[in-house]
BAVEX-347550 format. One record per residue: z, y, x of N, C-alpha, C in turn; residue in three letters. Coordinates in pm, 1 decimal, m for minus. Layout:
<atoms>
     n.c3     n.c2     n.c1    ca.c3    ca.c2    ca.c1     c.c3     c.c2     c.c1 resn
        Z        Y        X        Z        Y        X        Z        Y        X  ALA
...
</atoms>
This chain:
<atoms>
     n.c3     n.c2     n.c1    ca.c3    ca.c2    ca.c1     c.c3     c.c2     c.c1 resn
   1120.2   3365.4   1205.8   1007.2   3386.0   1115.4   1036.5   3322.5    980.1  MET
    996.7   3388.3    873.9   1009.9   3331.4    739.7    894.7   3235.4    717.6  ASP
    920.7   3104.1    727.7    812.7   3006.3    718.8    748.7   3005.3    581.5  SER
    824.0   3037.6    475.7    765.0   3041.9    342.5    660.7   3152.4    333.4  ASP
    693.0   3269.6    385.4    601.1   3382.2    377.1    476.7   3359.2    461.2  ALA
    486.2   3271.5    560.5    377.5   3256.3    656.0    262.0   3172.4    604.2  ALA
    282.6   3089.8    502.5    182.9   2987.4    475.1    118.7   2993.6    337.6  VAL
    171.5   3070.1    246.0    122.9   3062.0    108.4     52.2   3191.4     71.3  LEU
    m75.3   3181.4     35.0   m148.0   3299.8     m8.1   m104.7   3339.5   m148.5  SER
   m128.0   3464.6   m180.6    m79.7   3516.8   m309.0   m143.9   3445.6   m427.4  ALA
   m267.6   3395.2   m408.3   m338.2   3331.5   m519.5   m342.3   3179.2   m506.4  ASP
   m253.0   3122.2   m426.5   m248.5   2975.8   m414.0   m219.0   2913.8   m549.7  ALA
   m295.6   2812.0   m589.2   m277.7   2755.7   m723.2   m153.5   2669.3   m739.2  PRO
    m96.0   2621.3   m629.6     19.8   2532.4   m639.4    104.2   2545.6   m513.3  LEU
    234.4   2554.8   m532.0    326.2   2568.7   m419.8    375.4   2430.7   m377.8  ASP
    332.1   2385.8   m261.5    371.9   2253.8   m209.7    469.8   2265.7    m93.4  LEU
    525.8   2383.2    m75.9    613.9   2404.8     38.2    741.1   2320.3     29.5  ARG
    787.2   2280.8    147.1    909.5   2202.0    158.3   1030.0   2294.0    170.4  LEU
   1145.6   2244.5    129.0   1269.1   2320.4    145.8   1312.1   2316.6    292.5  SER
   1409.9   2399.1    328.9   1460.9   2398.7    464.8   1510.2   2262.6    509.9  GLY
   1597.2   2197.1    432.2   1642.3   2062.6    470.4   1527.6   1961.1    478.3  PRO
   1429.6   1973.0    388.4   1314.2   1882.0    393.4   1232.9   1903.8    521.0  GLU
   1219.0   2028.7    562.6   1148.4   2057.4    686.9   1221.6   1997.5    806.4  LEU
   1352.6   2008.3    807.0   1430.3   1951.3    917.3   1414.4   1799.4    922.2  ASP
   1419.9   1736.4    804.6   1406.4   1590.3    801.0   1264.8   1548.4    841.6  ARG
   1166.4   1625.8    797.0   1027.8   1595.3    832.7   1007.9   1606.1    983.1  THR
   1059.5   1711.8   1041.0   1049.1   1729.8   1186.5   1111.7   1611.5   1259.9  ARG
   1231.4   1574.7   1222.9   1299.6   1463.1   1289.3   1222.2   1332.9   1271.2  ASP
   1169.3   1312.8   1152.2   1094.9   1190.8   1121.3    968.6   1180.5   1206.5  HIS
    895.0   1289.6   1220.1    769.9   1286.8   1295.7    796.2   1274.2   1445.7  LEU
    898.2   1340.0   1493.3    935.0   1326.4   1634.5    972.9   1181.4   1665.6  VAL
   1051.6   1120.1   1578.1   1089.1    979.9   1597.8    967.2    888.8   1591.7  SER
    875.5    919.1   1500.0    753.5    838.8   1486.6    673.3    840.6   1616.5  PHE
    655.9    957.4   1675.9    579.8    967.0   1800.9    649.3    888.1   1911.2  ILE
    779.4    907.2   1924.3    855.3    837.3   2029.5    847.0    685.6   2010.1  ARG
    862.2    640.1   1885.9    859.7    496.0   1858.5    720.5    437.0   1880.8  GLU
    616.0    514.1   1848.5    479.2    466.9   1869.8    451.1    447.2   2017.9  THR
    493.5    541.7   2098.6    474.2    531.1   2243.6    555.8    415.2   2299.7  VAL
    679.7    402.9   2255.7    765.1    294.6   2304.5    709.2    157.5   2266.0  ASP
    659.4    145.6   2142.4    607.4     17.2   2095.3    484.7    m26.1   2174.2  ALA
    409.5     70.5   2224.3    291.0     39.6   2304.6    324.7     19.3   2451.6  ALA
    452.5     33.5   2486.0    496.0     26.2   2625.9    414.3    121.8   2711.8  ASP
    391.4    242.3   2656.1    308.5    343.5   2721.0    394.7    444.3   2796.5  ALA
    329.1    519.1   2884.1    398.3    620.5   2964.2    406.2    755.0   2893.8  GLU
    333.5    769.7   2785.3    330.8    896.8   2714.4    208.9    902.6   2625.1  GLY
    156.3   1022.8   2603.2     45.2   1040.5   2510.5    m54.2   1142.5   2563.5  ALA
   m178.8   1130.3   2517.5   m279.6   1234.0   2539.4   m311.5   1297.5   2405.1  THR
   m356.0   1421.4   2410.2   m385.0   1496.0   2288.3   m494.3   1597.4   2315.9  LEU
   m598.4   1595.8   2232.1   m700.3   1699.2   2239.5   m646.9   1828.1   2180.0  GLY
   m649.0   1934.6   2258.1   m599.4   2064.8   2214.0   m717.7   2153.4   2176.1  LEU
   m720.8   2194.7   2050.3   m833.3   2274.6   2000.9   m798.5   2421.5   1982.3  SER
   m668.7   2454.1   1983.6   m626.9   2589.6   1949.8   m597.1   2606.2   1802.7  GLY
   m627.7   2503.7   1721.7   m600.8   2508.6   1578.8   m459.2   2466.8   1545.8  GLY
   m422.3   2484.3   1420.0   m284.4   2461.7   1380.2   m246.5   2314.6   1383.3  ILE
   m339.0   2225.9   1352.8   m304.6   2083.3   1350.3   m272.3   2031.3   1489.9  ASP
   m359.0   2059.3   1586.6   m332.5   2010.4   1721.7   m213.2   2081.8   1784.0  SER
   m196.0   2209.0   1751.4    m83.0   2283.8   1806.3     48.9   2229.0   1753.8  THR
     55.8   2202.2   1623.6    177.2   2145.6   1565.2    206.9   2008.4   1624.0  THR
    104.2   1926.4   1636.6    122.3   1793.2   1694.3    171.2   1802.0   1838.5  THR
    119.2   1897.8   1913.6    161.9   1915.5   2052.5    309.5   1951.8   2060.4  ALA
    354.3   2042.9   1975.2    495.6   2082.3   1974.4    584.3   1961.8   1941.9  HIS
    545.3   1883.6   1841.8    624.2   1766.3   1805.1    626.0   1663.3   1917.7  LEU
    511.3   1647.0   1985.0    502.0   1547.3   2091.8    590.1   1584.6   2209.9  ALA
    594.6   1711.9   2243.3    680.5   1754.4   2354.1    827.2   1732.0   2319.1  VAL
    862.6   1757.9   2193.1   1000.1   1731.8   2150.8   1031.9   1582.5   2160.1  GLU
    932.4   1499.1   2129.3    954.1   1354.4   2131.2    953.5   1296.7   2271.4  ALA
    864.5   1347.3   2357.9    836.5   1281.0   2484.8    872.2   1362.9   2607.8  LEU
    904.6   1489.9   2587.7    927.0   1577.6   2701.6    795.5   1631.4   2755.0  GLY
    803.6   1730.0   2842.4    680.8   1792.6   2892.9    597.5   1696.3   2976.2  THR
    661.7   1602.7   3047.5    586.2   1506.3   3127.8    520.2   1398.2   3042.8  ASP
    562.3   1388.6   2918.2    511.3   1281.9   2833.1    381.9   1313.4   2762.6  GLY
    333.4   1437.0   2773.6    211.1   1474.7   2702.5    109.9   1532.8   2800.2  LEU
    m11.5   1480.6   2795.0   m124.8   1530.0   2875.0   m226.5   1587.9   2777.0  HIS
   m248.4   1717.7   2785.7   m341.9   1783.8   2694.9   m481.3   1794.0   2753.7  GLY
   m581.4   1783.1   2666.6   m720.5   1800.5   2706.9   m782.7   1911.0   2622.9  LEU
   m832.9   2013.0   2688.5   m906.5   2121.3   2624.1  m1053.2   2096.7   2653.7  VAL
  m1134.6   2074.2   2547.5  m1271.3   2025.0   2568.7  m1373.4   2112.5   2496.5  MET
  m1403.7   2229.1   2552.3  m1496.4   2321.2   2486.3  m1642.3   2280.5   2503.9  PRO
  m1723.6   2322.8   2407.7  m1868.6   2313.6   2418.7  m1925.5   2453.2   2396.0  SER
  m2056.0   2465.6   2400.0  m2116.7   2597.5   2384.7  m2101.3   2653.1   2243.3  GLU
  m2067.4   2569.4   2145.4  m2054.5   2618.5   2008.3  m1912.2   2662.5   1976.3  VAL
  m1818.1   2638.8   2066.3  m1678.9   2676.6   2040.4  m1655.2   2824.1   2068.0  ASN
  m1571.2   2885.4   1986.6  m1529.1   3023.0   2006.7  m1440.5   3028.5   2131.9  ASP
  m1478.5   3105.4   2233.0  m1396.6   3111.9   2355.3  m1252.6   3154.5   2329.3  PRO
  m1230.8   3240.9   2228.6  m1094.1   3284.7   2198.9  m1009.0   3168.4   2148.2  GLU
  m1070.1   3080.4   2069.2   m995.7   2965.2   2018.1   m962.8   2869.5   2132.8  VAL
  m1057.3   2849.4   2223.1  m1030.5   2764.6   2339.1   m922.4   2826.0   2427.6  MET
   m921.7   2958.5   2436.2   m814.1   3026.1   2509.2   m679.0   3001.2   2442.8  SER
   m678.4   2997.5   2308.5   m555.1   2964.6   2236.1   m506.6   2825.1   2272.5  ASP
   m600.0   2731.0   2288.3   m561.5   2594.5   2324.8   m491.0   2592.5   2460.2  ALA
   m544.3   2667.0   2555.9   m478.9   2675.0   2686.8   m343.6   2744.6   2676.2  GLU
   m336.8   2846.5   2591.2   m209.7   2916.4   2572.4   m101.9   2820.6   2522.9  ARG
   m137.7   2733.9   2428.7    m40.9   2636.4   2376.6      8.3   2546.3   2488.8  VAL
    m84.5   2494.8   2570.5    m45.9   2406.8   2680.8     45.6   2478.7   2779.2  ALA
     15.5   2603.0   2807.2     97.1   2679.2   2902.7    234.4   2710.6   2845.2  GLN
    238.9   2746.0   2717.3    368.7   2772.9   2655.3    457.6   2649.0   2655.0  GLN
    396.6   2533.2   2630.8    473.4   2408.2   2625.7    499.7   2350.9   2765.1  LEU
    432.4   2407.7   2865.8    450.9   2365.5   3005.4    413.2   2219.4   3026.0  GLU
    302.2   2179.2   2963.3    252.5   2043.4   2980.8    133.7   2043.3   3076.5  ILE
    108.2   1927.6   3134.0    m13.5   1910.1   3212.9   m133.0   1916.8   3118.3  GLU
   m237.9   1985.9   3161.6   m359.1   1987.2   3079.9   m480.6   2005.1   3168.7  TYR
   m593.6   1956.6   3120.2   m721.5   1972.2   3188.7   m820.0   2038.9   3094.8  ASP
   m905.9   2121.4   3149.9  m1017.0   2179.7   3075.5  m1143.8   2106.9   3118.1  VAL
  m1207.4   2041.2   3022.7  m1328.3   1963.1   3051.1  m1443.0   2018.4   2966.8  ILE
  m1540.8   2076.5   3030.4  m1658.1   2127.5   2959.3  m1742.9   2008.8   2913.6  GLU
  m1761.1   1994.4   2783.5  m1832.2   1875.7   2734.2  m1980.2   1900.9   2708.5  ILE
  m2026.3   2024.9   2721.3  m2167.6   2051.8   2694.4  m2260.8   1966.7   2782.4  GLN
  m2234.8   1956.7   2914.3  m2325.0   1874.1   2996.5  m2328.3   1727.5   2953.2  PRO
  m2213.7   1676.9   2905.4  m2210.5   1538.4   2858.0  m2292.8   1525.0   2730.3  ILE
  m2271.3   1618.2   2636.4  m2344.7   1614.0   2510.1  m2494.3   1627.4   2532.4  ALA
  m2534.6   1710.0   2629.2  m2677.8   1730.0   2655.1  m2746.4   1600.7   2694.5  GLU
  m2672.9   1509.4   2756.9  m2732.4   1381.0   2793.0  m2771.9   1302.3   2668.5  GLN
  m2691.4   1310.5   2564.1  m2726.2   1246.2   2437.1  m2847.3   1314.1   2374.2  PHE
  m2846.6   1447.3   2374.6  m2956.1   1521.5   2311.3  m3089.1   1494.2   2382.1  PHE
  m3084.4   1481.6   2515.1  m3207.2   1453.6   2590.7  m3251.1   1309.1   2572.9  GLU
  m3154.4   1219.1   2551.6  m3188.8   1077.7   2535.4  m3260.0   1051.5   2403.4  ALA
  m3220.6   1126.7   2297.3  m3282.1   1109.6   2164.8  m3322.3   1249.0   2113.4  VAL
  m3426.9   1308.5   2169.8  m3460.0   1447.8   2136.3  m3496.1   1468.6   1990.2  PRO
  m3548.0   1364.2   1923.4  m3585.5   1380.4   1783.0  m3464.1   1399.3   1692.6  GLU
  m3343.7   1365.7   1740.9  m3221.7   1385.0   1661.6  m3150.5   1515.7   1695.4  ALA
  m3195.3   1582.9   1800.9  m3120.8   1697.6   1852.2  m3129.8   1820.8   1763.5  ALA
  m3221.2   1820.3   1667.5  m3230.3   1934.2   1575.6  m3144.8   1915.8   1450.4  ASP
  m3081.7   1801.4   1438.0  m2996.4   1774.1   1322.6  m2856.1   1827.6   1352.6  ASP
  m2815.7   1930.8   1279.9  m2689.3   1998.7   1309.5  m2569.2   1906.5   1295.0  ARG
  m2568.1   1824.7   1190.6  m2455.2   1734.7   1171.2  m2450.2   1628.3   1280.5  MET
  m2565.8   1574.0   1315.4  m2569.8   1470.1   1418.5  m2522.2   1524.0   1552.8  ALA
  m2569.1   1642.5   1589.7  m2526.8   1699.0   1717.9  m2379.7   1739.7   1714.1  THR
  m2333.4   1790.9   1600.4  m2192.0   1825.1   1588.1  m2103.1   1704.4   1607.0  GLY
  m2144.0   1591.2   1551.2  m2066.1   1468.9   1566.0  m2066.4   1417.2   1710.3  ASN
  m2173.2   1445.6   1784.2  m2174.8   1408.1   1925.9  m2062.3   1478.8   2000.7  VAL
  m2043.4   1606.2   1972.5  m1934.6   1679.3   2038.2  m1798.8   1614.4   2006.7  TYR
  m1778.3   1582.1   1879.7  m1649.4   1526.5   1838.2  m1627.2   1389.5   1901.8  VAL
  m1729.9   1306.2   1902.6  m1714.6   1171.8   1958.9  m1702.3   1175.6   2111.2  ARG
  m1764.0   1272.6   2174.4  m1747.4   1287.9   2319.2  m1601.8   1317.4   2352.8  THR
  m1538.6   1400.8   2272.6  m1396.7   1430.6   2295.5  m1311.2   1303.7   2279.8  ARG
  m1347.2   1221.0   2181.8  m1271.1   1097.3   2161.3  m1282.1   1006.0   2282.8  ALA
  m1400.5    993.8   2338.4  m1419.8    908.7   2456.4  m1335.4    960.8   2572.6  VAL
  m1332.9   1091.6   2592.1  m1254.0   1148.6   2700.5  m1104.1   1130.3   2676.7  LEU
  m1060.3   1145.6   2552.2   m919.1   1121.0   2520.6   m878.2    980.2   2563.3  ASN
   m961.1    881.8   2528.5   m926.7    743.7   2561.8   m947.3    712.9   2709.8  TYR
  m1042.3    779.2   2773.8  m1062.8    761.0   2917.1   m935.9    799.3   2993.0  PHE
   m881.4    915.0   2961.4   m758.7    961.2   3026.4   m640.3    872.6   2984.3  VAL
   m632.2    842.5   2854.4   m519.8    762.0   2805.2   m517.2    624.3   2870.7  ALA
   m631.3    559.3   2880.8   m636.6    426.5   2944.1   m597.3    433.3   3090.7  ASN
   m644.2    534.8   3160.1   m617.2    546.1   3303.3   m470.5    575.1   3331.6  ALA
   m402.3    639.8   3235.9   m263.0    680.8   3257.9   m163.2    602.4   3172.9  GLU
   m209.5    496.9   3107.0   m123.7    416.4   3019.7    m55.8    504.0   2914.7  ASN
   m135.9    574.4   2838.5    m86.2    660.8   2732.2   m150.7    620.9   2599.5  ARG
    m92.7    666.0   2490.4   m155.2    651.8   2359.2   m224.7    783.4   2325.0  VAL
   m320.9    775.6   2236.0   m393.7    894.7   2191.4   m336.0    941.3   2057.7  VAL
   m288.6   1063.7   2055.1   m236.1   1121.2   1932.0   m348.4   1188.1   1853.2  LEU
   m352.5   1160.5   1722.5   m446.3   1228.8   1635.2   m384.7   1354.4   1576.4  GLY
   m469.1   1436.1   1517.1   m422.9   1563.7   1461.3   m461.7   1580.1   1315.3  THR
   m506.9   1472.9   1251.4   m552.7   1482.7   1113.2   m439.5   1501.8   1014.4  GLY
   m463.8   1583.7    911.8   m366.7   1603.2    803.5   m412.5   1526.9    679.6  ASN
   m331.5   1529.4    573.3   m360.8   1448.9    454.6   m487.4   1496.4    382.0  ARG
   m505.9   1627.8    375.3   m623.5   1680.3    305.7   m751.8   1632.4    373.1  ALA
   m754.2   1633.0    505.0   m872.0   1586.6    577.5   m892.1   1436.2    558.5  GLU
   m782.8   1361.5    568.2   m794.3   1216.2    557.0   m846.5   1174.3    420.3  ALA
   m792.4   1235.1    313.2   m829.6   1194.8    177.5   m973.9   1230.5    143.2  MET
  m1023.1   1341.8    196.7  m1159.2   1386.0    163.3  m1262.0   1340.4    266.3  THR
  m1216.9   1268.5    368.3  m1310.5   1222.6    470.5  m1361.0   1333.8    559.1  GLY
  m1284.4   1443.1    568.8  m1329.5   1555.1    649.7  m1291.5   1530.6    796.1  TYR
  m1357.7   1432.2    853.5  m1342.4   1400.7    995.0  m1462.5   1317.0   1035.5  PHE
  m1484.5   1307.7   1164.6  m1596.8   1230.6   1216.6  m1552.8   1086.8   1239.4  THR
  m1623.8    995.4   1177.6  m1592.9    854.0   1196.2  m1608.5    818.4   1344.3  LYS
  m1506.5    752.3   1400.6  m1501.5    719.3   1543.0  m1508.4    844.8   1630.2  TYR
  m1457.7    954.9   1575.2  m1452.1   1080.3   1649.4  m1310.8   1131.9   1654.1  GLY
  m1281.5   1234.4   1572.8  m1146.7   1290.3   1576.3  m1043.4   1199.4   1510.9  ASP
  m1087.7   1093.3   1443.4   m993.4    994.3   1392.4   m998.7    864.4   1472.6  GLN
  m1061.1    868.6   1589.0  m1052.2    757.3   1683.5   m926.3    779.8   1765.2  ALA
   m812.5    742.2   1708.8   m681.3    772.1   1767.1   m589.2    652.0   1744.4  VAL
   m471.8    657.9   1806.8   m372.6    551.9   1788.5   m275.7    580.4   1675.0  ASP
   m256.5    705.9   1641.5   m168.0    740.4   1530.1   m193.3    885.1   1490.3  CYS
   m151.9    919.4   1368.8   m164.7   1055.7   1316.2    m27.1   1105.6   1273.0  ASN
     45.7   1173.1   1360.0    181.5   1214.9   1324.6    189.9   1302.1   1200.0  PRO
     92.7   1391.3   1177.1     98.6   1480.3   1060.4      7.6   1431.8    947.3  ILE
    m30.2   1304.3    952.5   m129.7   1251.9    860.4    m89.5   1248.9    714.5  GLY
     39.4   1260.6    683.4     83.2   1260.4    543.7    124.3   1398.7    494.2  ASN
     91.9   1502.3    570.1    124.4   1638.6    528.3     m0.1   1710.8    479.8  LEU
     12.6   1777.0    365.3    m94.8   1864.5    320.4   m104.9   1982.9    415.4  TYR
   m221.2   2047.0    417.4   m243.5   2156.7    511.6   m138.9   2267.0    495.1  LYS
   m105.8   2299.4    372.8     m3.8   2401.1    347.1    128.2   2363.3    413.6  GLN
    162.3   2235.4    409.1    286.8   2188.0    469.0    279.9   2187.4    621.5  GLN
    160.6   2160.8    676.9    144.2   2168.6    822.5    169.8   2311.5    869.5  VAL
    112.2   2407.8    799.4    134.9   2547.7    836.4    284.2   2580.7    829.0  ARG
    347.8   2534.8    723.5    489.5   2565.7    705.9    573.6   2501.5    815.8  GLN
    545.7   2374.9    846.9    619.3   2307.5    953.1    595.1   2377.5   1086.8  LEU
    470.9   2419.3   1111.0    440.2   2489.0   1235.7    524.0   2615.2   1249.7  ALA
    531.5   2692.8   1142.8    613.6   2814.2   1146.7    759.9   2779.4   1168.8  ALA
    803.9   2671.0   1106.8    944.1   2629.3   1114.9    983.7   2590.3   1257.5  HIS
    890.7   2531.7   1332.9    923.5   2486.6   1467.5    886.7   2589.9   1573.8  ILE
    842.7   2707.9   1530.3    825.7   2817.0   1624.6    686.7   2839.6   1678.8  GLY
    583.1   2784.9   1615.9    446.0   2812.1   1658.1    414.1   2959.4   1632.1  VAL
    340.6   3022.1   1723.1    304.8   3163.2   1708.0    234.6   3187.0   1574.9  ASP
    267.6   3299.6   1510.6    216.1   3328.1   1376.5     63.2   3332.0   1372.9  HIS
     m2.1   3386.5   1476.0   m148.4   3394.5   1473.1   m211.4   3255.8   1475.7  ASP
   m142.8   3159.0   1537.0   m193.9   3022.7   1537.1   m165.8   2953.5   1404.2  LEU
    m52.7   2984.2   1343.1    m20.9   2928.7   1211.4   m130.6   2965.3   1111.5  VAL
   m180.6   3086.8   1120.5   m277.5   3136.5   1023.0   m421.0   3131.5   1074.8  MET
   m444.9   3058.5   1183.1   m578.1   3044.3   1240.3   m676.5   2987.0   1137.7  GLN
   m797.3   3043.7   1130.8   m900.5   2989.6   1042.1   m941.2   2851.5   1090.6  THR
   m924.9   2747.6   1009.1   m953.1   2611.3   1055.9  m1102.3   2589.0   1080.5  PRO
  m1134.0   2526.9   1194.2  m1271.9   2491.2   1226.1  m1273.6   2362.8   1306.5  THR
  m1373.7   2279.6   1280.4  m1389.9   2156.3   1357.6  m1469.7   2180.8   1484.9  ALA
  m1524.5   2301.9   1502.4  m1598.2   2333.9   1623.3  m1725.7   2253.4   1639.8  GLY
  m1791.8   2221.9   1529.1  m1911.1   2137.1   1536.4  m2038.8   2217.0   1557.3  MET
  m2041.5   2342.0   1511.1  m2153.1   2431.8   1537.7  m2102.3   2575.2   1530.8  TRP
  m2182.1   2667.4   1580.6  m2139.6   2806.1   1589.5  m2110.8   2861.9   1450.3  THR
  m1991.8   2921.2   1433.9  m1955.3   2983.9   1307.6  m1905.5   2887.3   1202.2  GLY
  m1895.5   2758.7   1234.4  m1852.1   2659.4   1135.9  m1704.4   2678.0   1103.2  GLN
  m1671.7   2670.4    972.5  m1532.1   2667.8    929.3  m1512.4   2553.3    831.7  THR
  m1392.3   2497.7    830.5  m1363.1   2384.8    741.3  m1384.6   2423.0    595.6  ASP
  m1328.9   2537.2    555.8  m1327.1   2572.2    414.3  m1466.2   2604.6    361.4  GLU
  m1552.2   2663.8    445.9  m1689.6   2689.5    402.9  m1764.6   2558.5    383.9  ALA
  m1740.1   2463.7    471.1  m1808.9   2334.9    460.5  m1757.3   2253.2    343.2  GLU
  m1625.9   2259.3    318.8  m1567.7   2186.2    206.4  m1601.2   2249.3     72.6  LEU
  m1625.3   2380.2     72.3  m1651.9   2450.8    m52.0  m1526.6   2489.9   m127.2  GLY
  m1410.1   2472.9    m64.8  m1279.8   2506.9   m123.6  m1189.2   2554.6    m11.9  LEU
  m1092.3   2641.1    m45.1   m993.1   2670.1     57.6   m886.5   2561.3     54.0  ASP
   m807.3   2553.3    161.4   m713.6   2442.7    173.8   m603.5   2446.1     67.6  TYR
   m562.2   2564.4     24.0   m461.6   2569.6    m81.9   m514.6   2506.1   m210.5  ASP
   m641.3   2533.0   m242.3   m702.4   2472.3   m360.6   m717.0   2321.0   m343.3  GLN
   m764.8   2281.2   m226.4   m784.0   2138.7   m199.7   m651.3   2063.4   m206.9  LEU
   m548.7   2117.4   m142.6   m416.5   2054.5   m147.2   m369.2   2035.5   m290.8  ASP
   m387.8   2140.1   m371.9   m339.1   2136.4   m509.7   m408.5   2027.3   m591.1  ALA
   m540.2   2016.4   m576.3   m614.8   1914.8   m650.5   m575.6   1774.8   m604.8  ILE
   m561.2   1757.0   m476.1   m519.9   1626.3   m424.3   m381.3   1589.0   m474.7  LEU
   m289.3   1684.4   m468.7   m150.1   1655.2   m505.2   m135.9   1619.2   m652.3  ALA
   m207.6   1688.9   m739.9   m191.0   1666.9   m883.4   m282.1   1557.6   m938.5  LEU
   m405.4   1549.0   m886.0   m503.7   1460.9   m948.2   m528.7   1332.9   m869.1  HIS
   m549.2   1344.2   m739.1   m581.1   1225.3   m658.4   m454.2   1148.4   m624.3  VAL
   m355.6   1216.3   m568.5   m227.8   1152.0   m538.0   m134.7   1149.4   m658.8  ASP
   m156.5   1240.9   m750.4    m68.2   1253.9   m865.7   m125.8   1193.6   m992.4  GLY
    m55.4   1212.0  m1105.7    m91.0   1140.5  m1227.9   m184.5   1214.6  m1322.2  PRO
   m219.5   1340.6  m1292.7   m292.1   1420.0  m1391.4   m440.5   1385.9  m1395.1  LEU
   m495.3   1391.0  m1514.1   m639.5   1375.7  m1530.8   m709.6   1499.8  m1476.6  SER
   m841.9   1491.6  m1466.7   m918.2   1607.6  m1420.3   m895.7   1727.2  m1512.1  ALA
   m901.1   1704.3  m1643.5   m883.8   1813.4  m1739.1   m743.6   1872.4  m1731.2  ALA
   m643.2   1786.6  m1718.0   m505.4   1834.7  m1708.3   m483.5   1912.6  m1578.9  ALA
   m550.7   1870.8  m1473.7   m540.1   1942.2  m1346.0   m595.7   2082.4  m1358.5  THR
   m708.7   2095.6  m1425.0   m767.8   2228.6  m1446.7   m672.8   2316.8  m1526.3  VAL
   m610.6   2259.5  m1629.4   m517.6   2337.5  m1710.8   m393.2   2378.9  m1631.1  ARG
   m352.6   2294.8  m1536.0   m229.4   2320.5  m1461.4   m247.1   2419.6  m1347.5  ALA
   m370.1   2436.3  m1302.0   m394.7   2517.3  m1182.1   m475.7   2641.6  m1215.9  LEU
   m421.1   2756.0  m1189.3   m493.7   2881.1  m1212.2   m611.2   2891.8  m1115.7  ASP
   m726.7   2926.0  m1171.5   m843.2   2953.7  m1089.0   m917.8   2832.0  m1039.0  GLY
   m881.6   2711.8  m1084.8   m949.9   2589.5  m1042.7  m1040.2   2541.6  m1154.4  ILE
  m1168.3   2521.3  m1121.9  m1265.6   2478.0  m1221.8  m1275.6   2325.5  m1225.1  SER
  m1332.1   2274.8  m1334.5  m1356.8   2131.2  m1344.2  m1454.1   2087.2  m1235.6  LEU
  m1551.5   2172.4  m1203.4  m1647.3   2138.5  m1097.4  m1577.6   2119.6   m963.9  ALA
  m1476.0   2200.2   m936.5  m1402.4   2186.9   m810.8  m1326.0   2054.9   m806.5  ALA
  m1263.8   2018.9   m918.4  m1190.3   1891.7   m923.8  m1287.5   1775.0   m905.4  VAL
  m1401.1   1782.3   m969.9  m1499.3   1674.7   m958.1  m1556.5   1666.6   m816.9  GLU
  m1568.8   1781.3   m750.8  m1616.8   1779.3   m611.1  m1516.3   1706.6   m521.5  ARG
  m1388.0   1734.1   m541.1  m1286.4   1666.5   m460.3  m1287.3   1516.5   m490.4  VAL
  m1298.4   1480.1   m618.1  m1309.5   1338.4   m655.5  m1424.0   1271.7   m579.5  GLU
  m1538.7   1338.9   m576.1  m1655.4   1284.1   m509.2  m1632.1   1269.1   m359.0  SER
  m1569.1   1369.0   m297.6  m1539.9   1360.6   m154.3  m1449.9   1241.2   m123.7  LEU
  m1349.2   1220.5   m207.2  m1256.8   1108.7   m186.5  m1330.0    975.2   m201.0  VAL
  m1411.1    963.8   m305.5  m1479.7    837.1   m333.6  m1583.3    803.9   m226.3  GLU
  m1664.5    902.5   m187.8  m1773.5    874.2    m94.0  m1724.8    857.1     49.4  THR
  m1602.7    897.0     77.9  m1550.4    883.5    214.3  m1456.8    764.0    229.6  SER
  m1449.3    678.5    128.1  m1354.3    567.4    133.9  m1381.2    476.3    253.8  SER
  m1507.2    463.0    294.5  m1540.7    377.6    408.2  m1476.9    428.2    537.2  HIS
  m1449.6    557.5    543.8  m1389.0    613.7    664.6  m1241.2    575.8    678.0  LYS
  m1180.7    537.6    568.1  m1038.1    506.0    568.7  m1012.5    355.5    572.4  ARG
  m1116.5    277.6    597.6  m1104.0    131.3    596.9  m1165.8     72.5    722.9  SER
  m1120.4    m45.1    757.3  m1185.9   m117.6    865.2  m1328.3   m150.5    822.0  MET
  m1422.8   m162.2    915.9  m1559.4   m199.5    879.8  m1558.8   m331.0    803.3  PRO
  m1629.0   m336.6    690.4  m1623.1   m457.8    605.8  m1699.2   m574.8    666.1  PRO
  m1656.0   m692.7    632.2  m1725.6   m815.8    664.6  m1738.4   m896.5    536.5  ALA
  m1839.9   m981.3    524.6  m1853.7  m1062.5    403.2  m1740.0  m1162.6    391.0  PRO
  m1710.9  m1202.0    268.7  m1610.2  m1304.5    248.1  m1652.5  m1433.6    319.1  GLU
  m1558.9  m1505.6    377.1  m1597.3  m1628.8    448.0  m1651.2  m1734.8    350.7  PRO
  m1749.1  m1806.5    396.8  m1804.6  m1916.2    317.2  m1715.8  m2039.4    329.8  LEU
  m1709.8  m2116.2    224.9  m1641.9  m2245.1    231.7  m1744.4  m2348.2    280.4  GLU
  m1728.7  m2389.9    404.3  m1828.1  m2478.6    466.3  m1777.0  m2621.8    470.7  LEU
</atoms>
C-alpha cells in the first residue's frame, strides 16, 4: 500500500507525513518503548482497549511486534451507543493479530451509575464519560489480575487539545503513539500493514450515538494537526499561521489555542498548595 496516498486529503493545509526511513525509525522506536515499559514494570505483558479505531489498532500492531501474541490481552468494551460495525472491526483486529481478547458489554455496568444518580443521567457529556471511565476500570482490573501494564492509545492532537476523558481513556501506564499527530498515526498504520478501511476510519470516542471527534472539535484532524504543528508546537504567531495555511481562519487558530489552554489541567498531576514554612 502507498502509505502517503492513504493518509493525506487533497485539501490538507499542511503535509506532516514522515519519510520512509523516518517511518521505519519511528516503528522501531515505539516497539522498543513498549517492550522497555513492560520490562521496567516487571510485567507479564500489556492490556489494551480495542475500539476498532485507528489509534487502538495501530497500538495493537506495535504491541504485538514488541511483546508477541501472548504479550497482549485485548478488551472490546461496547455500549449501546457504539456502532456495532466499529465494534466488529475491533474484534477483527484481535483475530487478525491472533491475540487473546474478551468482549465485555459495559452497558449494564454504566446503568448502575445512571440509576445511582438519576439527575445526572440526562447530561450527555456526563454519561459519555461514564462509559469511558468504565472501560478504564476494566482495563486496570484485567491488568492487575494478570500482572500487565495498560497501554494508552492517545495521539498528540488529542493530548494537546485535551480531547480525552480525565481518568478515562488517559488513565493508562503509557501512550506509545502519544507524540504522533493524527496524520502521522494514519501513515504509520498504513506503513505497518493495517487494513486501509481501518486507516481511514472516521474517528469517534463512542461517547454517544453518532458522535465523531471532528464534529465535536469543530475541525478536521488535518487542520488541527497543522495548527498545532505551526502555532502551538511551532514558532509561528496566530496571524502567521493563518497566512501559512490555506483555508484556516483566525477563529480556528484561536479555538485551538483555547482548547490547549483550558485543558492544561488534564496534562498535569492534580495540584496541591505550596508547603507552608512551619
